[in-house]
C-alpha positions as CSV (number, residue, x, y, z in Angstrom):
1,M,196.3,99.4,28.4
2,V,197.7,102.3,27.6
3,S,197.4,103.7,31.3
4,E,201.0,103.2,32.5
5,E,199.6,102.8,36.0
6,M,196.7,99.8,36.6
7,P,193.3,100.0,38.2
8,V,193.1,99.2,41.4
9,V,190.3,96.6,42.8
10,S,189.9,95.9,46.5
11,L,187.9,92.5,47.5
12,A,186.6,92.1,50.7
13,R,184.6,88.8,51.9
14,N,182.8,88.1,55.7
15,K,179.4,87.3,56.9
16,N,179.6,90.8,58.8
17,I,178.9,92.3,55.2
18,R,179.6,96.1,57.4
19,E,183.2,94.8,58.3
20,A,183.6,93.6,54.8
21,V,182.9,97.2,53.3
22,V,185.2,98.3,56.5
23,S,187.7,96.5,54.7
24,C,187.3,96.7,51.0
25,L,187.4,100.7,51.2
26,D,189.9,100.4,53.7
27,H,192.6,99.4,50.9
28,L,191.3,102.2,48.4
29,N,192.8,105.6,47.5
30,I,189.0,107.2,47.0
31,P,188.9,110.8,45.8
32,D,188.0,113.5,48.3
33,M,184.7,114.6,48.4
34,A,184.7,117.1,50.5
35,G,182.2,119.6,49.9
36,K,180.8,117.8,47.4
37,N,177.6,117.0,46.7
38,V,177.7,113.0,46.7
39,L,175.1,110.5,45.6
40,L,174.9,107.5,46.4
41,K,173.2,105.4,43.9
42,P,172.1,101.7,44.4
43,N,170.0,99.8,42.6
44,V,166.5,100.1,44.2
45,G,164.4,99.7,40.7
46,R,161.5,98.1,41.7
47,E,159.9,96.8,45.4
48,A,161.4,93.5,46.9
49,E,161.7,92.2,49.8
50,P,165.6,93.1,50.9
51,R,168.5,90.7,50.6
52,S,166.7,89.2,48.3
53,G,169.7,89.9,45.0
54,I,167.0,91.7,43.2
55,N,167.9,95.1,45.0
56,T,170.7,96.5,46.4
57,N,171.3,95.1,50.3
58,P,170.7,98.2,52.6
59,D,172.6,96.6,55.1
60,V,176.2,97.3,52.0
61,V,174.5,101.2,51.5
62,S,174.5,101.5,55.1
63,A,178.0,101.0,56.0
64,I,179.0,102.7,52.8
65,Y,177.4,105.7,54.1
66,Y,178.4,106.2,57.4
67,Y,182.2,104.6,56.6
68,L,182.2,108.2,54.0
69,K,180.3,110.5,56.4
70,K,182.5,109.6,59.1
71,R,185.7,110.5,56.5
72,Y,184.3,113.7,54.6
73,N,182.8,116.6,54.9
74,A,180.2,116.2,52.4
75,K,176.5,116.3,51.3
76,F,175.5,113.0,50.9
77,F,172.2,112.4,48.9
78,I,170.6,108.7,47.9
79,G,167.8,108.4,45.5
80,D,167.4,105.7,42.0
81,S,165.0,106.1,39.2
82,P,162.6,103.1,39.2
83,I,160.9,101.0,36.7
84,I,157.9,102.5,35.0
85,N,154.5,102.3,37.1
86,T,156.5,102.0,40.7
87,N,156.7,104.7,43.4
88,T,160.5,105.5,44.5
89,Q,159.6,105.6,48.2
90,M,157.7,102.8,48.0
91,A,160.4,100.5,46.5
92,F,163.4,101.7,49.1
93,E,161.1,101.5,52.0
94,K,159.5,97.6,50.6
95,S,163.2,96.7,50.4
96,G,164.4,97.5,54.0
97,Y,165.8,101.4,53.4
98,S,163.5,103.1,55.9
99,N,166.1,102.9,59.0
100,L,168.2,104.7,56.5
101,L,166.2,107.2,55.2
102,E,165.8,108.5,58.5
103,D,168.9,109.9,58.9
104,K,168.5,113.6,58.8
105,D,171.9,113.7,57.2
106,L,171.1,111.5,54.3
107,H,168.7,113.2,51.7
108,F,166.5,111.5,49.7
109,L,166.0,111.4,46.1
110,D,163.4,110.7,43.8
111,L,165.3,110.8,41.0
112,D,162.0,111.0,38.0
113,E,160.4,114.2,40.7
114,P,162.6,117.2,38.7
115,P,161.4,118.0,34.8
116,P,164.6,116.1,33.1
117,I,167.6,117.8,31.6
118,V,168.8,116.8,27.8
119,K,172.3,115.7,27.4
120,K,173.8,115.5,23.9
121,I,175.9,112.6,23.2
122,P,178.0,113.4,20.1
123,K,180.4,110.6,20.6
124,G,177.0,107.8,20.8
125,K,177.3,105.0,18.1
126,I,173.4,105.4,18.9
127,L,172.5,107.4,21.0
128,K,173.0,111.0,20.2
129,E,171.3,112.7,23.9
130,I,169.6,111.7,26.3
131,K,166.9,112.5,29.0
132,L,168.8,112.9,32.2
133,S,166.7,113.2,36.1
134,G,166.9,116.6,36.7
135,Y,169.0,116.4,39.5
136,W,171.6,115.6,36.9
137,N,173.5,119.1,37.3
138,D,172.9,119.0,41.5
139,I,175.2,116.3,42.0
140,D,179.5,116.2,41.5
141,Y,179.9,113.1,42.8
142,I,178.3,109.4,42.2
143,I,179.1,106.4,43.9
144,S,177.4,103.6,41.9
145,I,176.6,100.7,44.4
146,P,174.7,98.2,42.5
147,V,173.5,94.7,43.3
148,L,176.3,92.1,41.1
149,K,173.2,89.9,39.2
150,M,172.3,87.8,36.0
151,H,170.5,89.6,33.4
152,M,168.4,88.2,30.7
153,H,169.4,91.0,28.2
154,T,172.5,92.5,28.8
155,G,174.3,89.6,30.5
156,A,174.6,90.8,33.8
157,S,173.7,94.0,35.7
158,L,176.8,95.7,36.9
159,S,178.0,99.2,38.1
160,F,177.5,100.7,35.3
161,K,174.3,99.1,34.0
162,N,173.5,100.3,37.4
163,L,173.4,104.0,36.3
164,K,170.5,103.5,33.7
165,G,169.1,105.0,36.8
166,L,169.7,107.8,35.9
167,I,168.3,108.5,32.8
168,H,164.8,110.1,33.0
169,K,161.1,108.0,33.4
170,R,160.4,106.4,30.1
171,D,163.5,107.5,28.9
172,K,165.0,104.3,30.0
173,I,162.7,102.2,27.9
174,T,163.2,103.5,24.7
175,L,166.9,101.9,24.8
176,H,165.2,99.1,24.4
177,H,163.2,100.0,21.3
178,L,166.3,101.3,19.4
179,H,166.0,99.9,16.0
180,A,169.5,100.1,13.9
181,P,170.1,97.4,11.6
182,D,173.5,98.9,10.1
183,I,175.2,99.5,13.3
184,I,174.1,95.9,14.3
185,N,175.7,94.8,11.3
186,Q,179.1,96.4,11.8
187,I,179.6,95.0,15.2
188,K,178.0,92.0,14.7
189,D,180.9,90.1,13.5
190,S,183.5,91.1,16.6
191,I,180.6,90.6,19.4
192,E,178.0,88.4,18.3
193,K,175.5,88.9,20.7
194,V,175.6,92.5,20.7
195,K,171.9,94.3,20.6
196,E,170.6,97.8,20.0
197,L,170.2,97.5,23.8
198,D,174.2,97.3,24.2
199,I,174.9,100.3,21.8
200,A,172.7,102.7,24.0
201,I,174.0,101.3,27.6
202,A,177.9,101.9,26.5
203,D,177.2,105.3,24.6
204,L,175.9,106.3,27.9
205,A,180.1,106.0,29.0
206,H,180.4,108.7,27.0
207,L,178.3,111.3,29.2
208,I,178.2,109.5,33.1
209,K,181.2,108.4,34.8
210,P,180.8,107.2,38.3
211,N,183.6,108.8,40.4
212,L,183.2,105.5,42.6
213,V,181.9,102.2,42.7
214,I,181.3,99.3,45.6
215,V,179.4,96.1,44.1
216,D,177.1,95.0,46.3
217,A,177.8,90.8,46.4
218,S,176.0,90.1,49.5
219,Y,173.5,88.5,48.3
220,V,173.3,88.1,44.3
221,Q,171.3,86.3,41.7
222,E,171.7,83.6,39.2
223,G,170.1,82.8,36.4
224,M,167.1,84.2,35.2
225,G,167.8,88.3,36.4
226,P,166.9,91.1,36.8
227,S,164.3,89.9,39.2
228,S,163.5,86.5,38.6
229,G,166.8,84.1,39.0
230,N,168.0,82.6,42.2
231,C,169.2,84.4,45.2
232,V,173.1,83.3,46.4
233,R,174.7,84.5,49.4
234,M,178.3,85.9,48.7
235,D,179.0,87.8,51.7
236,T,181.9,89.6,49.5
237,I,182.1,93.9,48.3
238,I,183.8,94.6,44.9
239,A,185.6,98.0,45.0
240,S,187.4,100.1,42.5
241,T,187.2,104.5,40.9
242,N,187.8,102.0,37.9
243,F,184.0,101.5,37.5
244,L,185.0,98.9,34.0
245,A,187.8,97.0,36.5
246,A,185.1,96.4,39.0
247,D,182.5,94.9,36.8
248,I,185.6,92.3,35.0
249,I,186.2,91.1,38.2
250,A,182.8,91.1,39.5
251,L,182.6,89.3,36.1
252,A,185.5,86.4,36.3
253,L,184.5,85.7,40.0
254,T,181.3,84.4,38.8
255,Q,181.4,83.8,35.0
256,P,184.6,82.4,34.5
257,E,183.9,80.9,31.7
258,W,183.3,84.6,30.2
259,T,184.9,87.6,27.9
260,L,183.4,90.7,27.5
261,E,181.6,89.9,24.7
262,D,179.1,87.6,27.0
263,V,178.1,91.5,28.0
264,P,178.8,93.6,25.2
265,H,177.9,96.5,26.5
266,L,181.0,96.0,28.5
267,K,182.7,94.9,25.7
268,L,182.1,98.2,23.7
269,I,182.9,100.6,26.8
270,S,187.1,99.1,26.6
271,E,187.0,99.6,22.8
272,S,185.5,103.3,22.9
273,I,186.7,104.2,26.4
274,Q,190.4,105.7,26.6
275,D,192.8,103.8,29.3
276,M,189.6,101.3,29.7
277,P,190.7,97.6,31.0
278,K,190.2,94.7,28.5
279,T,190.8,91.8,30.7
280,Q,191.3,90.8,34.1
281,Y,195.2,91.1,33.9
282,D,194.7,94.5,33.2
283,I,193.9,95.3,36.8
284,K,195.6,94.8,40.0
285,T,193.7,93.2,42.9
286,I,193.5,93.5,46.3
287,P,194.2,90.6,47.9
288,Q,196.2,89.5,44.9
289,N,194.8,86.4,45.3
290,I,191.2,86.9,44.3
291,Q,190.8,82.7,43.7
292,E,189.2,82.3,47.0
293,F,185.8,85.2,46.0
294,S,185.0,83.1,43.4
295,K,181.5,81.8,43.0
296,P,180.6,80.2,39.4
297,L,176.7,81.7,39.2
298,E,173.7,80.1,36.7
299,P,174.0,82.0,33.6
300,P,170.8,83.5,32.1
301,P,168.9,81.5,30.2
302,T,169.0,81.7,26.5
303,S,165.3,80.9,26.3
304,I,162.7,80.4,29.2
305,T,161.4,77.5,27.5
306,I,164.6,76.0,29.3
307,K,162.8,75.9,33.0
308,Y,159.5,76.0,31.5
309,K,158.6,73.0,28.9
310,N,155.0,74.6,28.8
311,V,155.4,78.1,28.3
312,N,156.3,79.0,24.5
313,L,157.8,82.9,25.4
314,I,158.1,84.8,22.3
315,D,160.8,87.6,23.3
316,I,161.9,89.8,20.5
317,D,163.6,93.1,21.8
318,S,161.2,93.4,25.2
319,C,162.4,95.9,27.8
320,S,163.2,94.5,31.5
321,A,159.7,95.6,33.1
322,C,158.2,93.5,30.8
323,L,160.0,90.5,31.1
324,S,160.5,90.7,34.4
325,T,156.7,91.0,35.1
326,V,156.1,87.6,32.6
327,F,158.8,86.0,34.8
328,N,157.2,86.5,37.5
329,L,154.3,85.2,37.0
330,L,155.2,81.8,35.4
331,K,157.4,81.2,38.8
332,N,154.4,82.5,41.1
333,N,151.8,80.5,38.7
334,K,154.0,76.9,38.5
335,K,151.3,75.0,39.7
336,F,148.4,77.0,37.8
337,I,150.1,76.5,34.2
338,D,151.2,73.3,35.0
339,E,147.6,72.0,35.9
340,N,146.3,73.5,32.2
341,F,149.0,74.0,30.3
342,T,151.4,71.0,28.1
343,P,154.6,70.9,26.1
344,E,152.2,69.8,22.7
345,N,149.4,72.7,24.0
346,P,151.7,75.9,25.8
347,L,151.4,78.9,27.3
348,N,151.8,81.0,24.1
349,L,152.8,84.7,25.3
350,A,154.7,87.4,23.4
351,I,156.6,90.6,24.5
352,G,158.7,93.4,22.7
353,K,158.7,95.7,19.8
354,G,160.3,93.7,17.6
355,I,157.4,90.9,17.3
356,K,155.6,90.0,14.0
357,E,152.6,88.8,12.7
358,S,154.7,86.0,11.7
359,D,156.2,85.3,14.7
360,L,152.7,84.5,16.3
361,Y,150.4,81.2,16.8
362,S,146.6,81.6,16.8
363,D,146.2,81.8,20.8
364,T,148.6,83.7,21.6
365,F,148.6,86.4,24.3
366,L,150.2,89.6,23.5
367,I,151.4,91.6,26.2
368,G,152.3,95.1,26.8
369,N,151.6,98.2,24.8
370,C,154.8,97.5,22.1
371,T,152.4,94.3,20.7
372,S,149.3,96.6,20.5
373,N,149.8,96.5,16.7
374,L,149.0,93.1,16.6
375,E,146.4,93.1,18.4
376,E,143.7,91.7,16.2
377,N,141.7,88.6,16.3
378,R,144.2,88.3,20.0
379,T,143.9,89.0,22.9
380,F,145.9,91.6,24.5
381,I,146.8,92.8,28.2
382,K,148.0,96.5,27.8
383,G,150.5,97.7,29.7
384,C,153.7,99.6,30.1
385,A,154.1,96.9,31.7
386,P,150.8,95.7,32.8
387,V,150.4,94.3,36.0
388,E,151.1,90.5,36.8
389,S,147.5,89.7,38.2
390,T,146.4,91.5,35.2
391,I,147.8,88.4,32.9
392,L,146.7,86.0,35.3
393,R,143.0,87.1,35.2
394,T,142.8,87.3,31.2
395,I,145.0,83.8,30.7
396,K,142.2,82.4,33.3
397,N,139.1,84.4,31.5
398,N,140.3,82.7,28.3
399,L,139.9,79.2,29.2
400,K,136.7,79.7,30.6
401,K,135.1,80.2,26.7
C-alpha cells in the first residue's frame, strides 16, 4: 500500500447480534457525524423474509442506529432503491423493518421518489455519468450496511456493490446493458472474469465513497445469490471506515481460496483508487487473528444446469432482476419441472441483452424485454422483469398445446 497507515477492520461474533454490533463498533475510530445528515443504506432490494440472507437483517440495522443515535447528535435517514416493480416501503416492511421505521427520529427515504441528479464521472472507464437519487445532495454521511452474499453476476455482493442502490430507478439496469468490447479486451488479460457490469460498478468508486461500512454477516447467502441461495448463519459483524478493506476481509472469511480477481469490481477498485488495500495483508484487523470467524461458503455456480439438470438457461448479460426471477421460478416449482422436463428434453429459458438467434433452440422461452427482438416464432414473456407467476402460467399453457 502507498499509505503508511493500514485501514482497520473490526470483527465481532455473538449470537446476540446487537452485542456483536456494539463490540464491533466500539473498536473503530468512527468519523464524527455530529450535525450531519446520515443515510443508513441497508440492502433491501426486494420483498423478502427477514433473516433469510437476502436483505440486510433489520436487527443489525436497528442495533447500528441506536448505537449511533446514542453517541452522535445527527439527523438519521434510512432508505434504498429496490429492483424494478418493487415498492420500497413494502420491501422494508416485508423485510422486518416496521418497528424500526416507527422511530420518530429516523426518517424513511424512498430513494427513487425525487427526480434524479445527473453526476459526471470523468475518470470512469465505461461510465461517464450516472443518475443518482435526488436525495444525493441532502446526504452528508453514508453508512453502507450490506448483507454478505454470493452473487451469480459479480461473484459476491458486499459493501460497495450495496451502493448501487443509490442509482436512480432504471439507471441501475443500464449497468447491465453496457457493451464495450475494446475495454473488456484491454482488461481480460489481468482479470479473466471481468464484464462490463464489473467495470461500471468500479467506476462508481470515483464518485461514491461511504464514510462507514458495516457488513451484516449474521445470516448470509451462499450459492445462487443474490436471492436464491442457501441461508447460512454466521452471527458476525464486520466494520471499517475503508469499504474495500471490509469487503476484502469478508471474502477472506467466506471464500479463502479466492483472490480479488474472483470479484472483478473490487479488483478494479483496488487498482484505480489511490491508497486502497490489495490483499488482507494490507489490513489491520481487530482481533488480529480472524480464523475463528472463518466460514467457507458455497460459491455461486458457473451454470444453473449444475443444480437443475433438466433446465437449460441461456443467460448472456442479464440483470439481477431477471436472473433472480428465474432462480425463484425454478426453486419454487421444482416438482412441476421434474414432472414435465428431462435432461434429454429440458426446459429452455433465455434471458439477457446479449442473446442472439444462434444461441436459441426452437422451443426456448424468451424472458424479459431484453429478448423481445427475437420473439418471432418463439414464446416471448414480456416484463422488466416479468413476474414468476406469469412465466409459470405461460410454460404450463405451452405444454397444453
